[in-house]
Backbone bond lengths (Angstrom), bond angles and torsions (degrees), N, CA, C in turn:
res aa  C-N    CA-C-N  psi(-1)  N-CA   C-N-CA  omega(-1)  CA-C   N-CA-C  phi
1 M - - - 1.432 - - 1.527 109.33 -
2 N 1.318 114.75 155.46 1.459 120.27 178.95 1.527 110.71 -82.28
3 A 1.323 114.55 135.27 1.458 119.25 176.95 1.522 108.75 -77.38
4 P 1.321 118.85 143.43 1.472 119.82 179.18 1.534 110.48 -67.06
5 K 1.344 114.78 146.12 1.471 119.32 179.17 1.525 109.20 -67.45
6 K 1.314 114.00 134.42 1.460 119.21 178.82 1.522 107.81 -88.77
7 K 1.307 116.26 121.88 1.457 121.18 -179.48 1.533 109.15 -87.46
8 I 1.353 115.80 136.86 1.466 120.20 179.72 1.525 108.84 -76.74
9 D 1.306 114.31 136.84 1.457 121.92 -179.39 1.535 109.84 -64.39
10 P 1.347 119.83 138.05 1.468 121.71 178.83 1.529 113.21 -58.60
11 V 1.311 117.99 -29.18 1.464 120.71 178.40 1.524 110.05 -63.86
12 T 1.310 117.48 -34.71 1.465 121.76 177.69 1.520 110.30 -63.47
13 W 1.351 116.68 -42.38 1.468 119.99 178.48 1.528 110.80 -63.21
14 I 1.314 117.30 -39.24 1.462 120.46 178.36 1.530 109.75 -65.16
15 G 1.312 117.21 -40.53 1.466 120.71 177.59 1.520 111.34 -63.13
16 I 1.320 117.11 -41.44 1.472 120.88 177.75 1.519 110.23 -64.05
17 F 1.338 117.19 -41.75 1.469 121.51 178.96 1.530 111.33 -62.87
18 V 1.327 116.78 -45.98 1.473 120.60 179.43 1.520 110.20 -62.79
19 F 1.310 117.57 -42.45 1.462 121.01 178.33 1.532 110.80 -61.16
20 A 1.328 117.20 -43.32 1.465 120.80 180.00 1.529 110.90 -64.13
21 V 1.330 117.54 -42.58 1.470 120.75 179.99 1.523 110.48 -63.95
22 V 1.322 117.62 -44.11 1.466 120.90 179.43 1.527 110.51 -64.64
23 A 1.325 117.91 -40.28 1.461 120.99 179.15 1.525 110.84 -64.56
24 I 1.333 117.16 -40.15 1.471 120.59 178.30 1.526 110.47 -66.13
25 M 1.325 117.87 -40.33 1.467 120.46 179.68 1.526 111.25 -66.06
26 I 1.308 118.11 -40.53 1.466 121.36 177.62 1.522 109.88 -63.96
27 A 1.337 117.08 -41.16 1.463 120.61 178.23 1.527 110.82 -63.21
28 M 1.331 117.62 -40.28 1.464 120.85 178.58 1.524 110.87 -65.06
29 L 1.319 117.23 -42.76 1.465 120.35 179.18 1.525 111.33 -63.04
30 L 1.323 116.97 -42.58 1.459 120.21 177.95 1.521 111.48 -63.78
31 Y 1.332 116.88 -41.71 1.464 120.72 179.17 1.525 110.85 -62.18
32 E 1.334 116.82 -46.29 1.468 120.71 179.09 1.527 111.32 -63.15
33 A 1.317 117.26 -39.78 1.461 120.48 -179.96 1.518 110.99 -65.72
34 I 1.315 117.47 -42.82 1.464 120.84 -178.70 1.521 110.47 -68.64
35 S 1.331 117.73 -43.52 1.459 119.26 -179.96 1.526 110.76 -69.02
36 G 1.325 118.15 -35.47 1.464 120.82 176.02 1.512 111.80 -65.77
37 R 1.334 116.57 -38.15 1.462 120.45 177.82 1.530 110.39 -65.26
38 D 1.330 116.83 -42.15 1.466 120.18 178.89 1.523 110.94 -62.89
39 E 1.335 117.03 -41.00 1.460 120.73 178.35 1.532 110.66 -64.76
40 Y 1.332 116.77 -42.42 1.461 121.46 179.15 1.528 110.68 -62.26
41 E 1.338 116.64 -45.10 1.462 119.85 179.74 1.517 111.46 -64.58
42 A 1.330 118.42 -36.56 1.460 121.12 177.79 1.524 110.75 -64.99
43 E 1.343 116.89 -40.57 1.464 120.37 177.18 1.527 110.87 -64.44
44 Q 1.325 116.58 -41.02 1.463 120.07 179.97 1.521 111.18 -65.12
45 R 1.334 117.36 -39.62 1.467 119.79 177.37 1.514 110.86 -64.36
46 A 1.351 117.20 -39.65 1.463 120.88 179.54 1.532 110.18 -66.13
47 D 1.341 116.53 -42.35 1.463 119.87 178.66 1.522 111.21 -64.56
48 A 1.316 116.67 -41.02 1.463 120.13 179.78 1.516 110.44 -66.48
49 A 1.333 117.55 -38.91 1.457 120.57 179.06 1.525 111.15 -66.61
50 S 1.339 117.58 -39.13 1.462 119.66 179.27 1.530 110.45 -70.28
51 A 1.330 117.65 -33.37 1.466 120.32 178.04 1.528 110.30 -68.33
52 V 1.319 116.78 -38.76 1.460 120.33 178.12 1.521 109.77 -66.65
53 T 1.332 117.36 -40.63 1.460 121.47 179.03 1.529 110.45 -64.67
54 A 1.332 116.87 -43.36 1.459 120.63 -179.72 1.534 110.60 -66.92
55 A 1.300 117.31 -36.06 1.462 120.38 -179.23 1.521 110.95 -72.21
56 S 1.316 117.51 -29.81 1.463 119.67 -177.36 1.523 112.44 -88.14
57 A 1.343 118.56 -6.53 1.465 120.93 178.99 1.526 108.77 -72.70
58 P 1.340 117.33 143.73 1.474 120.06 178.27 1.530 111.07 -64.26
59 A 1.318 116.39 147.03 1.458 121.32 -175.68 1.523 112.18 -67.46
60 G 1.307 119.43 -31.52 1.453 122.24 -177.11 1.510 114.21 -93.27
61 S 1.324 118.87 16.62 1.462 120.14 -175.52 1.521 112.44 -74.52
62 G 1.324 118.40 -23.47 1.457 120.82 179.17 1.519 112.95 83.82
63 T 1.314 118.37 0.70 1.461 120.16 -179.86 1.517 111.92 -96.65
64 T 1.314 117.90 -19.42 1.459 120.25 179.67 1.512 108.86 -128.85
65 G 1.311 115.46 165.22 1.457 120.22 176.44 1.519 112.16 88.60
66 A 1.320 115.94 178.77 1.457 121.51 -176.42 1.520 111.93 -69.63
67 A 1.324 118.55 -34.95 1.460 120.73 -178.46 1.527 110.66 -65.39
68 G 1.301 118.08 -41.13 1.456 121.05 178.95 1.517 111.79 -67.75
69 T 1.321 117.43 -35.20 1.454 121.15 179.83 1.523 110.28 -72.15
70 A 1.300 118.32 -43.38 1.458 121.66 -178.26 1.521 111.00 -67.05
71 A 1.316 117.78 -34.81 1.451 120.46 -178.71 1.523 111.76 -71.19
72 S 1.319 118.26 -23.66 1.456 120.27 -177.08 1.529 112.88 -89.25
73 V 1.335 118.60 -6.79 1.458 121.20 -179.24 1.523 108.58 -87.82
74 A 1.346 116.08 126.24 1.464 120.38 179.81 1.520 109.20 -89.35
75 V 1.331 116.05 126.76 1.461 121.63 179.29 1.533 107.11 -120.32
76 P 1.331 117.64 126.83 1.467 119.18 179.27 1.525 110.76 -65.25
77 A 1.319 116.65 136.65 1.463 121.43 -176.62 1.525 111.56 -75.41
78 S 1.340 118.60 -34.64 1.459 120.98 -174.82 1.532 112.05 -78.14
79 G 1.318 116.87 -32.52 1.451 119.89 -179.76 1.519 112.76 77.89
80 G 1.328 118.38 -3.28 1.464 121.63 179.37 1.523 111.39 -79.56
81 Q 1.342 113.31 155.66 1.467 117.07 -179.75 1.474 111.53 -120.08
């Protein structure tokens, strides 16, 4: 004879649903953390590269430092408005 089909309890389905939602949320958090870390490391590498470039530039080049900044600011000679 055929055995009757065993029906799964609705509470089991709710437990499976909650487990799936929690697993998806954990996966999203891990993905965001990893992608945020990669973005942070890329910014740090760019900052370190620009600092090395700025440090290796000659002091009298006029592109860095206070002298280069002051020379690039336009000041009106007449002072009138």
